[in-house]
N, CA and C atoms of all chains as a GROMACS GRO file, in nm:
protein
  633
    1MET      N    1   6.314   1.657   2.563
    1MET     CA    2   6.386   1.774   2.512
    1MET      C    3   6.284   1.880   2.468
    2LEU      N    4   6.313   2.002   2.499
    2LEU     CA    5   6.225   2.112   2.460
    2LEU      C    6   6.300   2.206   2.366
    3ILE      N    7   6.246   2.222   2.247
    3ILE     CA    8   6.305   2.311   2.147
    3ILE      C    9   6.219   2.436   2.138
    4LYS      N   10   6.282   2.551   2.146
    4LYS     CA   11   6.209   2.676   2.127
    4LYS      C   12   6.268   2.752   2.008
    5VAL      N   13   6.181   2.800   1.924
    5VAL     CA   14   6.222   2.890   1.816
    5VAL      C   15   6.171   3.028   1.853
    6LEU      N   16   6.264   3.120   1.870
    6LEU     CA   17   6.227   3.257   1.908
    6LEU      C   18   6.223   3.343   1.783
    7GLY      N   19   6.114   3.413   1.765
    7GLY     CA   20   6.103   3.501   1.648
    7GLY      C   21   5.958   3.528   1.616
    8PRO      N   22   5.935   3.619   1.523
    8PRO     CA   23   5.797   3.661   1.496
    8PRO      C   24   5.714   3.560   1.417
    9GLY      N   25   5.776   3.451   1.376
    9GLY     CA   26   5.701   3.353   1.297
    9GLY      C   27   5.720   3.371   1.148
   10CYS      N   28   5.830   3.430   1.112
   10CYS     CA   29   5.858   3.458   0.970
   10CYS      C   30   5.913   3.332   0.902
   11ALA      N   31   5.945   3.346   0.774
   11ALA     CA   32   5.997   3.232   0.697
   11ALA      C   33   6.127   3.179   0.757
   12LYS      N   34   6.211   3.267   0.809
   12LYS     CA   35   6.337   3.223   0.868
   12LYS      C   36   6.313   3.136   0.992
   13CYS      N   37   6.215   3.177   1.074
   13CYS     CA   38   6.181   3.098   1.193
   13CYS      C   39   6.133   2.959   1.151
   14LYS      N   40   6.049   2.956   1.047
   14LYS     CA   41   5.996   2.828   1.001
   14LYS      C   42   6.107   2.740   0.946
   15ARG      N   43   6.205   2.802   0.882
   15ARG     CA   44   6.318   2.726   0.829
   15ARG      C   45   6.400   2.665   0.944
   16VAL      N   46   6.419   2.742   1.050
   16VAL     CA   47   6.492   2.690   1.166
   16VAL      C   48   6.419   2.569   1.224
   17GLU      N   49   6.287   2.580   1.234
   17GLU     CA   50   6.211   2.466   1.286
   17GLU      C   51   6.223   2.345   1.194
   18GLN      N   52   6.212   2.371   1.064
   18GLN     CA   53   6.218   2.261   0.968
   18GLN      C   54   6.352   2.187   0.977
   19LEU      N   55   6.460   2.263   0.980
   19LEU     CA   56   6.594   2.202   0.989
   19LEU      C   57   6.609   2.124   1.120
   20THR      N   58   6.554   2.180   1.227
   20THR     CA   59   6.566   2.113   1.356
   20THR      C   60   6.486   1.983   1.357
   21ARG      N   61   6.369   1.986   1.298
   21ARG     CA   62   6.288   1.863   1.290
   21ARG      C   63   6.361   1.757   1.206
   22GLU      N   64   6.424   1.801   1.097
   22GLU     CA   65   6.499   1.706   1.014
   22GLU      C   66   6.615   1.646   1.094
   23ALA      N   67   6.684   1.731   1.169
   23ALA     CA   68   6.797   1.684   1.249
   23ALA      C   69   6.750   1.585   1.356
   24LEU      N   70   6.638   1.616   1.420
   24LEU     CA   71   6.582   1.525   1.521
   24LEU      C   72   6.548   1.389   1.459
   25ALA      N   73   6.490   1.394   1.340
   25ALA     CA   74   6.453   1.269   1.273
   25ALA      C   75   6.577   1.186   1.240
   26GLU      N   76   6.682   1.253   1.195
   26GLU     CA   77   6.806   1.181   1.162
   26GLU      C   78   6.865   1.113   1.285
   27LEU      N   79   6.848   1.177   1.399
   27LEU     CA   80   6.905   1.123   1.523
   27LEU      C   81   6.808   1.030   1.596
   28GLY      N   82   6.686   1.022   1.545
   28GLY     CA   83   6.586   0.938   1.610
   28GLY      C   84   6.543   0.992   1.745
   29LEU      N   85   6.547   1.123   1.759
   29LEU     CA   86   6.510   1.186   1.886
   29LEU      C   87   6.372   1.250   1.875
   30ALA      N   88   6.308   1.262   1.989
   30ALA     CA   89   6.179   1.332   1.994
   30ALA      C   90   6.196   1.457   2.078
   31ALA      N   91   6.118   1.558   2.044
   31ALA     CA   92   6.126   1.683   2.121
   31ALA      C   93   5.992   1.755   2.112
   32ASP      N   94   5.967   1.834   2.213
   32ASP     CA   95   5.851   1.925   2.207
   32ASP      C   96   5.898   2.056   2.146
   33PHE      N   97   5.812   2.114   2.065
   33PHE     CA   98   5.844   2.242   2.001
   33PHE      C   99   5.757   2.354   2.059
   34GLU      N  100   5.818   2.468   2.072
   34GLU     CA  101   5.742   2.585   2.117
   34GLU      C  102   5.790   2.706   2.037
   35HIS      N  103   5.696   2.781   1.987
   35HIS     CA  104   5.730   2.906   1.919
   35HIS      C  105   5.708   3.022   2.014
   36VAL      N  106   5.809   3.100   2.033
   36VAL     CA  107   5.798   3.216   2.121
   36VAL      C  108   5.796   3.340   2.032
   37THR      N  109   5.682   3.405   2.029
   37THR     CA  110   5.666   3.518   1.936
   37THR      C  111   5.653   3.653   2.007
   38GLN      N  112   5.622   3.651   2.136
   38GLN     CA  113   5.606   3.777   2.208
   38GLN      C  114   5.742   3.838   2.241
   39LEU      N  115   5.758   3.964   2.206
   39LEU     CA  116   5.889   4.029   2.224
   39LEU      C  117   5.934   4.027   2.370
   40GLU      N  118   5.838   4.043   2.463
   40GLU     CA  119   5.875   4.042   2.606
   40GLU      C  120   5.935   3.908   2.647
   41GLN      N  121   5.888   3.802   2.583
   41GLN     CA  122   5.941   3.669   2.614
   41GLN      C  123   6.071   3.642   2.538
   42ILE      N  124   6.074   3.685   2.412
   42ILE     CA  125   6.195   3.664   2.330
   42ILE      C  126   6.313   3.735   2.394
   43MET      N  127   6.292   3.860   2.433
   43MET     CA  128   6.404   3.941   2.482
   43MET      C  129   6.443   3.907   2.626
   44ALA      N  130   6.368   3.816   2.688
   44ALA     CA  131   6.410   3.767   2.819
   44ALA      C  132   6.531   3.675   2.805
   45TYR      N  133   6.553   3.625   2.684
   45TYR     CA  134   6.674   3.545   2.656
   45TYR      C  135   6.787   3.640   2.618
   46PRO      N  136   6.911   3.599   2.637
   46PRO     CA  137   7.025   3.688   2.608
   46PRO      C  138   7.056   3.696   2.459
   47ILE      N  139   6.964   3.751   2.384
   47ILE     CA  140   6.983   3.764   2.240
   47ILE      C  141   6.941   3.904   2.196
   48MET      N  142   6.989   3.943   2.080
   48MET     CA  143   6.949   4.072   2.025
   48MET      C  144   6.867   4.053   1.897
   49THR      N  145   6.898   3.946   1.825
   49THR     CA  146   6.835   3.928   1.695
   49THR      C  147   6.772   3.789   1.684
   50THR      N  148   6.672   3.780   1.596
   50THR     CA  149   6.602   3.654   1.571
   50THR      C  150   6.622   3.616   1.425
   51PRO      N  151   6.597   3.492   1.387
   51PRO     CA  152   6.545   3.384   1.470
   51PRO      C  153   6.652   3.332   1.566
   52ALA      N  154   6.604   3.270   1.673
   52ALA     CA  155   6.697   3.208   1.767
   52ALA      C  156   6.648   3.067   1.798
   53LEU      N  157   6.744   2.980   1.821
   53LEU     CA  158   6.712   2.841   1.855
   53LEU      C  159   6.757   2.814   1.998
   54VAL      N  160   6.662   2.764   2.077
   54VAL     CA  161   6.690   2.736   2.218
   54VAL      C  162   6.662   2.588   2.244
   55VAL      N  163   6.760   2.518   2.296
   55VAL     CA  164   6.743   2.375   2.329
   55VAL      C  165   6.753   2.360   2.480
   56ASP      N  166   6.645   2.313   2.539
   56ASP     CA  167   6.639   2.297   2.685
   56ASP      C  168   6.688   2.423   2.757
   57GLU      N  169   6.636   2.535   2.709
   57GLU     CA  170   6.660   2.668   2.769
   57GLU      C  171   6.803   2.720   2.752
   58VAL      N  172   6.879   2.657   2.664
   58VAL     CA  173   7.012   2.710   2.632
   58VAL      C  174   7.008   2.766   2.490
   59VAL      N  175   7.042   2.894   2.475
   59VAL     CA  176   7.043   2.956   2.342
   59VAL      C  177   7.159   2.899   2.262
   60LYS      N  178   7.127   2.840   2.148
   60LYS     CA  179   7.230   2.781   2.064
   60LYS      C  180   7.275   2.877   1.954
   61CYS      N  181   7.186   2.954   1.901
   61CYS     CA  182   7.226   3.056   1.802
   61CYS      C  183   7.115   3.159   1.789
   62SER      N  184   7.153   3.276   1.739
   62SER     CA  185   7.053   3.381   1.716
   62SER      C  186   7.096   3.466   1.599
   63GLY      N  187   6.995   3.524   1.534
   63GLY     CA  188   7.022   3.617   1.425
   63GLY      C  189   7.057   3.553   1.294
   64ARG      N  190   7.043   3.422   1.284
   64ARG     CA  191   7.076   3.355   1.159
   64ARG      C  192   7.010   3.217   1.157
   65ILE      N  193   7.010   3.158   1.038
   65ILE     CA  194   6.961   3.021   1.025
   65ILE      C  195   7.082   2.928   1.037
   66PRO      N  196   7.085   2.844   1.138
   66PRO     CA  197   7.200   2.754   1.152
   66PRO      C  198   7.196   2.644   1.046
   67SER      N  199   7.311   2.583   1.021
   67SER     CA  200   7.313   2.469   0.928
   67SER      C  201   7.260   2.346   1.002
   68LYS      N  202   7.219   2.249   0.923
   68LYS     CA  203   7.170   2.126   0.986
   68LYS      C  204   7.283   2.058   1.063
   69ASP      N  205   7.404   2.066   1.012
   69ASP     CA  206   7.518   2.004   1.083
   69ASP      C  207   7.538   2.067   1.221
   70GLU      N  208   7.522   2.198   1.227
   70GLU     CA  209   7.532   2.264   1.358
   70GLU      C  210   7.424   2.213   1.453
   71ILE      N  211   7.303   2.205   1.399
   71ILE     CA  212   7.191   2.161   1.483
   71ILE      C  213   7.213   2.018   1.529
   72LEU      N  214   7.261   1.933   1.439
   72LEU     CA  215   7.289   1.794   1.477
   72LEU      C  216   7.388   1.790   1.593
   73ALA      N  217   7.491   1.872   1.585
   73ALA     CA  218   7.592   1.874   1.691
   73ALA      C  219   7.531   1.921   1.823
   74TRP      N  220   7.444   2.019   1.817
   74TRP     CA  221   7.382   2.070   1.941
   74TRP      C  222   7.290   1.964   2.003
   75LEU      N  223   7.217   1.894   1.917
   75LEU     CA  224   7.121   1.795   1.967
   75LEU      C  225   7.191   1.673   2.026
   76LYS      N  226   7.313   1.649   1.981
   76LYS     CA  227   7.388   1.534   2.032
   76LYS      C  228   7.447   1.562   2.170
   77GLN      N  229   7.458   1.688   2.205
   77GLN     CA  230   7.524   1.724   2.332
   77GLN      C  231   7.444   1.674   2.452
   78MET      N  232   6.818   1.449   3.370
   78MET     CA  233   6.852   1.585   3.417
   78MET      C  234   6.741   1.682   3.375
   79ASN      N  235   6.698   1.763   3.467
   79ASN     CA  236   6.594   1.859   3.434
   79ASN      C  237   6.650   1.977   3.355
   80ALA      N  238   6.571   2.021   3.259
   80ALA     CA  239   6.612   2.138   3.182
   80ALA      C  240   6.603   2.262   3.269
   81ALA      N  241   6.684   2.361   3.235
   81ALA     CA  242   6.677   2.488   3.308
   81ALA      C  243   6.540   2.551   3.286
   82ALA      N  244   6.501   2.635   3.381
   82ALA     CA  245   6.371   2.701   3.368
   82ALA      C  246   6.378   2.814   3.266
   83ALA      N  247   6.267   2.836   3.203
   83ALA     CA  248   6.260   2.946   3.107
   83ALA      C  249   6.270   3.079   3.181
   84PRO      N  250   6.337   3.177   3.124
   84PRO     CA  251   6.342   3.307   3.191
   84PRO      C  252   6.204   3.370   3.197
   85ALA      N  253   6.180   3.443   3.302
   85ALA     CA  254   6.050   3.512   3.314
   85ALA      C  255   6.039   3.619   3.206
   86PRO      N  256   5.922   3.634   3.148
   86PRO     CA  257   5.905   3.741   3.049
   86PRO      C  258   5.936   3.878   3.110
   87LEU      N  259   5.991   3.963   3.029
   87LEU     CA  260   6.019   4.099   3.077
   87LEU      C  261   5.888   4.176   3.089
   88PRO      N  262   5.882   4.274   3.179
   88PRO     CA  263   5.763   4.360   3.180
   88PRO      C  264   5.754   4.438   3.049
   89GLN      N  265   5.634   4.481   3.018
   89GLN     CA  266   5.618   4.557   2.893
   89GLN      C  267   5.704   4.684   2.896
   90ALA      N  268   5.771   4.709   2.786
   90ALA     CA  269   5.859   4.826   2.780
   90ALA      C  270   5.778   4.955   2.788
   91LYS      N  271   5.838   5.055   2.850
   91LYS     CA  272   5.776   5.187   2.853
   91LYS      C  273   5.800   5.255   2.719
   92GLU      N  274   5.699   5.328   2.675
   92GLU     CA  275   5.713   5.397   2.547
   92GLU      C  276   5.679   5.544   2.566
   93CYS      N  277   5.735   5.627   2.481
   93CYS     CA  278   5.698   5.769   2.483
   93CYS      C  279   5.694   5.820   2.340
   94CYS      N  280   5.608   5.916   2.316
   94CYS     CA  281   5.593   5.972   2.183
   94CYS      C  282   5.702   6.078   2.160
   95PRO      N  283   5.719   6.126   2.038
   95PRO     CA  284   5.822   6.228   2.012
   95PRO      C  285   5.805   6.354   2.096
   96THR      N  286   5.682   6.397   2.118
   96THR     CA  287   5.661   6.517   2.198
   96THR      C  288   5.708   6.496   2.342
   97SER      N  289   5.669   6.384   2.396
   97SER     CA  290   5.712   6.351   2.532
   97SER      C  291   5.865   6.336   2.536
   98THR      N  292   5.920   6.282   2.430
   98THR     CA  293   6.066   6.266   2.423
   98THR      C  294   6.135   6.402   2.434
   99ARG      N  295   6.084   6.500   2.362
   99ARG     CA  296   6.145   6.634   2.366
   99ARG      C  297   6.136   6.694   2.506
  100LYS      N  298   6.022   6.670   2.570
  100LYS     CA  299   6.006   6.722   2.708
  100LYS      C  300   6.104   6.653   2.802
  101ARG      N  301   6.122   6.525   2.781
  101ARG     CA  302   6.213   6.450   2.869
  101ARG      C  303   6.358   6.494   2.848
  102ILE      N  304   6.391   6.529   2.723
  102ILE     CA  305   6.526   6.580   2.697
  102ILE      C  306   6.546   6.712   2.772
  103GLU      N  307   6.444   6.798   2.762
  103GLU     CA  308   6.456   6.931   2.820
  103GLU      C  309   6.451   6.930   2.973
  104PHE      N  310   6.358   6.852   3.027
  104PHE     CA  311   6.334   6.861   3.172
  104PHE      C  312   6.397   6.747   3.253
  105LYS      N  313   6.426   6.637   3.187
  105LYS     CA  314   6.482   6.523   3.261
  105LYS      C  315   6.623   6.488   3.216
  106HIS      N  316   6.676   6.571   3.124
  106HIS     CA  317   6.813   6.548   3.077
  106HIS      C  318   6.827   6.408   3.016
  107ALA      N  319   6.718   6.361   2.950
  107ALA     CA  320   6.720   6.226   2.894
  107ALA      C  321   6.821   6.218   2.779
  108LEU      N  322   6.882   6.101   2.767
  108LEU     CA  323   6.978   6.076   2.660
  108LEU      C  324   6.909   5.993   2.551
  109LEU      N  325   6.920   6.038   2.425
  109LEU     CA  326   6.867   5.961   2.314
  109LEU      C  327   6.975   5.868   2.260
  110VAL      N  328   6.937   5.745   2.235
  110VAL     CA  329   7.029   5.648   2.176
  110VAL      C  330   6.967   5.598   2.045
  111ASP      N  331   7.031   5.633   1.936
  111ASP     CA  332   6.985   5.593   1.802
  111ASP      C  333   7.052   5.462   1.765
  112VAL      N  334   6.971   5.360   1.735
  112VAL     CA  335   7.028   5.227   1.708
  112VAL      C  336   7.040   5.198   1.558
  113ARG      N  337   7.021   5.302   1.475
  113ARG     CA  338   7.040   5.280   1.332
  113ARG      C  339   7.190   5.272   1.299
  114GLU      N  340   7.218   5.223   1.179
  114GLU     CA  341   7.358   5.214   1.137
  114GLU      C  342   7.413   5.354   1.110
  115LYS      N  343   7.545   5.364   1.115
  115LYS     CA  344   7.612   5.494   1.104
  115LYS      C  345   7.576   5.566   0.974
  116ASP      N  346   7.571   5.492   0.864
  116ASP     CA  347   7.542   5.558   0.735
  116ASP      C  348   7.400   5.614   0.733
  117GLU      N  349   7.309   5.547   0.801
  117GLU     CA  350   7.172   5.599   0.809
  117GLU      C  351   7.169   5.728   0.891
  118LEU      N  352   7.246   5.729   0.996
  118LEU     CA  353   7.252   5.847   1.083
  118LEU      C  354   7.313   5.966   1.011
  119GLU      N  355   7.411   5.937   0.924
  119GLU     CA  356   7.477   6.045   0.851
  119GLU      C  357   7.381   6.110   0.751
  120LYS      N  358   7.286   6.031   0.701
  120LYS     CA  359   7.188   6.087   0.607
  120LYS      C  360   7.086   6.173   0.680
  121LEU      N  361   7.043   6.125   0.794
  121LEU     CA  362   6.937   6.195   0.868
  121LEU      C  363   6.948   6.163   1.016
  122ALA      N  364   6.951   6.268   1.096
  122ALA     CA  365   6.958   6.247   1.241
  122ALA      C  366   6.865   6.345   1.312
  123LEU      N  367   6.822   6.308   1.429
  123LEU     CA  368   6.743   6.401   1.511
  123LEU      C  369   6.833   6.516   1.553
  124ASP      N  370   6.780   6.636   1.544
  124ASP     CA  371   6.857   6.753   1.584
  124ASP      C  372   6.833   6.779   1.733
  125VAL      N  373   6.909   6.707   1.812
  125VAL     CA  374   6.900   6.720   1.958
  125VAL      C  375   7.041   6.741   2.012
  126PRO      N  376   7.050   6.803   2.130
  126PRO     CA  377   7.183   6.837   2.180
  126PRO      C  378   7.270   6.717   2.218
  127ASP      N  379   7.211   6.607   2.251
  127ASP     CA  380   7.289   6.494   2.303
  127ASP      C  381   7.234   6.365   2.245
  128LEU      N  382   7.312   6.301   2.160
  128LEU     CA  383   7.265   6.179   2.094
  128LEU      C  384   7.380   6.080   2.087
  129LEU      N  385   7.350   5.957   2.126
  129LEU     CA  386   7.449   5.850   2.119
  129LEU      C  387   7.406   5.754   2.010
  130ASN      N  388   7.499   5.713   1.926
  130ASN     CA  389   7.468   5.617   1.819
  130ASN      C  390   7.534   5.483   1.851
  131ILE      N  391   7.451   5.384   1.880
  131ILE     CA  392   7.502   5.247   1.895
  131ILE      C  393   7.418   5.159   1.804
  132PRO      N  394   7.472   5.127   1.686
  132PRO     CA  395   7.394   5.047   1.590
  132PRO      C  396   7.352   4.913   1.648
  133LEU      N  397   7.235   4.869   1.607
  133LEU     CA  398   7.184   4.741   1.657
  133LEU      C  399   7.283   4.629   1.627
  134SER      N  400   7.353   4.639   1.513
  134SER     CA  401   7.448   4.533   1.474
  134SER      C  402   7.566   4.523   1.571
  135ASP      N  403   7.588   4.627   1.650
  135ASP     CA  404   7.702   4.628   1.741
  135ASP      C  405   7.655   4.647   1.886
  136PHE      N  406   7.525   4.631   1.905
  136PHE     CA  407   7.466   4.671   2.033
  136PHE      C  408   7.514   4.585   2.150
  137GLU      N  409   7.523   4.455   2.126
  137GLU     CA  410   7.562   4.367   2.236
  137GLU      C  411   7.703   4.397   2.286
  138ARG      N  412   7.790   4.443   2.196
  138ARG     CA  413   7.928   4.475   2.234
  138ARG      C  414   7.940   4.611   2.301
  139ARG      N  415   7.853   4.704   2.259
  139ARG     CA  416   7.873   4.843   2.300
  139ARG      C  417   7.769   4.898   2.398
  140PHE      N  418   7.670   4.820   2.435
  140PHE     CA  419   7.561   4.878   2.515
  140PHE      C  420   7.608   4.937   2.647
  141LYS      N  421   7.723   4.890   2.697
  141LYS     CA  422   7.771   4.941   2.826
  141LYS      C  423   7.814   5.088   2.818
  142GLU      N  424   7.824   5.142   2.697
  142GLU     CA  425   7.852   5.285   2.683
  142GLU      C  426   7.733   5.369   2.730
  143ILE      N  427   7.617   5.307   2.738
  143ILE     CA  428   7.496   5.380   2.778
  143ILE      C  429   7.495   5.394   2.930
  144PRO      N  430   7.484   5.517   2.978
  144PRO     CA  431   7.487   5.536   3.124
  144PRO      C  432   7.364   5.477   3.192
  145ARG      N  433   7.384   5.431   3.315
  145ARG     CA  434   7.274   5.374   3.391
  145ARG      C  435   7.209   5.476   3.484
  146ASP      N  436   7.277   5.590   3.500
  146ASP     CA  437   7.228   5.689   3.598
  146ASP      C  438   7.152   5.802   3.529
  147ARG      N  439   7.097   5.773   3.413
  147ARG     CA  440   7.031   5.877   3.336
  147ARG      C  441   6.914   5.813   3.261
  148GLN      N  442   6.807   5.891   3.243
  148GLN     CA  443   6.698   5.837   3.162
  148GLN      C  444   6.745   5.822   3.018
  149VAL      N  445   6.710   5.708   2.958
  149VAL     CA  446   6.755   5.677   2.822
  149VAL      C  447   6.633   5.652   2.735
  150ILE      N  448   6.633   5.713   2.617
  150ILE     CA  449   6.523   5.691   2.522
  150ILE      C  450   6.583   5.632   2.394
  151MET      N  451   6.534   5.516   2.358
  151MET     CA  452   6.587   5.445   2.242
  151MET      C  453   6.511   5.488   2.116
  152VAL      N  454   6.587   5.505   2.008
  152VAL     CA  455   6.531   5.560   1.884
  152VAL      C  456   6.575   5.474   1.766
  153SER      N  457   6.481   5.452   1.674
  153SER     CA  458   6.514   5.388   1.546
  153SER      C  459   6.424   5.447   1.439
  154ALA      N  460   6.432   5.393   1.319
  154ALA     CA  461   6.356   5.452   1.208
  154ALA      C  462   6.206   5.451   1.236
  155ASP      N  463   6.155   5.336   1.278
  155ASP     CA  464   6.010   5.327   1.298
  155ASP      C  465   5.972   5.278   1.439
  156GLY      N  466   6.069   5.267   1.526
  156GLY     CA  467   6.040   5.229   1.664
  156GLY      C  468   6.048   5.080   1.692
  157HIS      N  469   6.072   4.999   1.591
  157HIS     CA  470   6.074   4.854   1.612
  157HIS      C  471   6.211   4.806   1.664
  158ASP      N  472   6.316   4.842   1.591
  158ASP     CA  473   6.450   4.801   1.636
  158ASP      C  474   6.482   4.860   1.773
  159SER      N  475   6.439   4.982   1.795
  159SER     CA  476   6.467   5.045   1.924
  159SER      C  477   6.390   4.977   2.038
  160LEU      N  478   6.274   4.923   2.006
  160LEU     CA  479   6.198   4.849   2.109
  160LEU      C  480   6.276   4.725   2.150
  161ARG      N  481   6.335   4.659   2.053
  161ARG     CA  482   6.418   4.543   2.081
  161ARG      C  483   6.536   4.583   2.171
  162ALA      N  484   6.599   4.695   2.137
  162ALA     CA  485   6.712   4.743   2.217
  162ALA      C  486   6.666   4.783   2.358
  163THR      N  487   6.546   4.838   2.366
  163THR     CA  488   6.490   4.875   2.498
  163THR      C  489   6.479   4.752   2.586
  164TYR      N  490   6.423   4.646   2.530
  164TYR     CA  491   6.410   4.522   2.607
  164TYR      C  492   6.547   4.466   2.644
  165TYR      N  493   6.641   4.478   2.553
  165TYR     CA  494   6.776   4.428   2.582
  165TYR      C  495   6.833   4.499   2.705
  166LEU      N  496   6.818   4.631   2.708
  166LEU     CA  497   6.869   4.707   2.823
  166LEU      C  498   6.794   4.672   2.951
  167MET      N  499   6.663   4.652   2.938
  167MET     CA  500   6.585   4.613   3.056
  167MET      C  501   6.638   4.480   3.112
  168ARG      N  502   6.666   4.387   3.023
  168ARG     CA  503   6.719   4.259   3.068
  168ARG      C  504   6.856   4.275   3.134
  169GLU      N  505   6.929   4.376   3.088
  169GLU     CA  506   7.062   4.403   3.145
  169GLU      C  507   7.053   4.488   3.271
  170GLY      N  508   6.932   4.515   3.316
  170GLY     CA  509   6.916   4.582   3.444
  170GLY      C  510   6.903   4.733   3.438
  171TYR      N  511   6.893   4.790   3.320
  171TYR     CA  512   6.870   4.935   3.310
  171TYR      C  513   6.728   4.964   3.360
  172GLU      N  514   6.717   5.061   3.449
  172GLU     CA  515   6.588   5.083   3.515
  172GLU      C  516   6.507   5.197   3.455
  173ASP      N  517   6.573   5.288   3.385
  173ASP     CA  518   6.500   5.405   3.333
  173ASP      C  519   6.522   5.416   3.183
  174VAL      N  520   6.461   5.325   3.111
  174VAL     CA  521   6.478   5.322   2.965
  174VAL      C  522   6.340   5.315   2.899
  175LEU      N  523   6.324   5.393   2.793
  175LEU     CA  524   6.198   5.398   2.721
  175LEU      C  525   6.226   5.384   2.571
  176ASN      N  526   6.122   5.348   2.499
  176ASN     CA  527   6.130   5.343   2.354
  176ASN      C  528   6.048   5.458   2.295
  177MET      N  529   6.105   5.525   2.194
  177MET     CA  530   6.027   5.631   2.128
  177MET      C  531   5.936   5.565   2.023
  178THR      N  532   5.806   5.571   2.052
  178THR     CA  533   5.707   5.504   1.967
  178THR      C  534   5.710   5.559   1.825
  179ASP      N  535   5.708   5.468   1.729
  179ASP     CA  536   5.705   5.502   1.585
  179ASP      C  537   5.831   5.573   1.537
  180GLY      N  538   5.928   5.588   1.625
  180GLY     CA  539   6.062   5.630   1.585
  180GLY      C  540   6.073   5.764   1.515
  181ILE      N  541   6.176   5.772   1.432
  181ILE     CA  542   6.209   5.898   1.365
  181ILE      C  543   6.099   5.937   1.266
  182ALA      N  544   6.032   5.836   1.209
  182ALA     CA  545   5.924   5.867   1.115
  182ALA      C  546   5.819   5.956   1.183
  183LYS      N  547   5.783   5.922   1.305
  183LYS     CA  548   5.682   6.001   1.377
  183LYS      C  549   5.739   6.139   1.414
  184TRP      N  550   5.865   6.140   1.450
  184TRP     CA  551   5.933   6.267   1.484
  184TRP      C  552   5.924   6.363   1.365
  185ILE      N  553   5.951   6.309   1.245
  185ILE     CA  554   5.946   6.392   1.124
  185ILE      C  555   5.803   6.439   1.098
  186LEU      N  556   5.709   6.347   1.111
  186LEU     CA  557   5.569   6.383   1.087
  186LEU      C  558   5.520   6.490   1.184
  187ARG      N  559   5.577   6.492   1.303
  187ARG     CA  560   5.540   6.595   1.400
  187ARG      C  561   5.608   6.729   1.367
  188GLY      N  562   5.697   6.728   1.269
  188GLY     CA  563   5.764   6.852   1.229
  188GLY      C  564   5.878   6.892   1.322
  189PHE      N  565   5.930   6.798   1.397
  189PHE     CA  566   6.039   6.828   1.490
  189PHE      C  567   6.172   6.832   1.416
  190PRO      N  568   6.271   6.903   1.471
  190PRO     CA  569   6.394   6.930   1.395
  190PRO      C  570   6.482   6.808   1.370
  191VAL      N  571   6.533   6.804   1.247
  191VAL     CA  572   6.628   6.698   1.210
  191VAL      C  573   6.746   6.763   1.137
  192LYS      N  574   6.854   6.688   1.132
  192LYS     CA  575   6.970   6.728   1.054
  192LYS      C  576   6.978   6.631   0.936
  193GLY      N  577   6.982   6.686   0.814
  193GLY     CA  578   6.991   6.598   0.698
  193GLY      C  579   6.868   6.608   0.611
  194ASP      N  580   6.855   6.510   0.523
  194ASP     CA  581   6.751   6.513   0.421
  194ASP      C  582   6.642   6.411   0.454
  195CYS      N  583   6.520   6.463   0.474
  195CYS     CA  584   6.407   6.375   0.507
  195CYS      C  585   6.350   6.304   0.384
  196SER      N  586   6.382   6.358   0.266
  196SER     CA  587   6.321   6.298   0.146
  196SER      C  588   6.368   6.154   0.133
  197GLY      N  589   6.277   6.068   0.104
  197GLY     CA  590   6.311   5.927   0.091
  197GLY      C  591   6.300   5.851   0.222
  198PHE      N  592   6.279   5.923   0.331
  198PHE     CA  593   6.264   5.853   0.459
  198PHE      C  594   6.124   5.794   0.467
  199LYS      N  595   6.117   5.667   0.503
  199LYS     CA  596   5.989   5.597   0.506
  199LYS      C  597   5.903   5.649   0.620
  200LEU      N  598   5.787   5.704   0.584
  200LEU     CA  599   5.703   5.769   0.685
  200LEU      C  600   5.569   5.699   0.702
  201ASP      N  601   5.567   5.567   0.688
  201ASP     CA  602   5.438   5.499   0.694
  201ASP      C  603   5.399   5.459   0.836
  202VAL      N  604   5.401   5.557   0.925
  202VAL     CA  605   5.351   5.533   1.060
  202VAL      C  606   5.228   5.619   1.082
  203ASN      N  607   5.157   5.591   1.188
  203ASN     CA  608   5.038   5.669   1.222
  203ASN      C  609   5.076   5.815   1.244
  204ALA      N  610   5.018   5.902   1.163
  204ALA     CA  611   5.055   6.044   1.172
  204ALA      C  612   4.994   6.113   1.294
  205GLY      N  613   4.885   6.059   1.346
  205GLY     CA  614   4.819   6.124   1.459
  205GLY      C  615   4.857   6.062   1.591
  206GLY      N  616   4.789   6.104   1.695
  206GLY     CA  617   4.800   6.036   1.822
  206GLY      C  618   4.913   6.080   1.911
  207CYS      N  619   4.997   6.171   1.866
  207CYS     CA  620   5.104   6.217   1.953
  207CYS      C  621   5.043   6.308   2.058
  208CYS      N  622   5.105   6.314   2.174
  208CYS     CA  623   5.037   6.379   2.286
  208CYS      C  624   5.028   6.530   2.273
  209SER      N  625   5.101   6.589   2.178
  209SER     CA  626   5.088   6.734   2.162
  209SER      C  627   4.970   6.771   2.072
  210ALA      N  628   4.909   6.670   2.007
  210ALA     CA  629   4.797   6.698   1.918
  210ALA      C  630   4.683   6.756   1.998
  211SER      N  631   4.625   6.865   1.949
  211SER     CA  632   4.516   6.927   2.023
  211SER      C  633   4.404   6.965   1.929
   0.00000   0.00000   0.00000
């Protein structure tokens, strides 16, 4: 599984990563993480605002910090 | 199952300074699109003959109001939000879209016309470097 956090690397981006890592641990899953900080790369995804969470190249949310429950549901899919 | 491929990065957005923007309005009939919120626009707006306001908060829903057959220059307070909107339009297939570098702050510093009150507008952008400087 490949997890991407899109955003400039601010506190919100770090929070998204932290919650996602916690969710992965709860599910006993492993994933590779990638931070995408370049605007040309971020805006290649269909989003307008960051932070955004991308799981296996599917945008799960953007412009907000998702709850851990949301992330758990996405990771189970 | 293999994951989908990552989208290719977009090419670097084209940018133009306020002076070039004015020339493009005059000679290329360029349309300015201000992505600030409506209340910000009501306080201070560029004094240009043709301006479209599509706030960033509503951009994904309304971007199709922007014509594709005309040069478009995206504008925001300091050029950052408009750069994001520029890339969004590029991804949507708009071919002639530019970002106004340093935004309205640079426009004001160049002494170009605005409607409204400039006092209190954040002007912490590079004051020099515009192409009309001689």
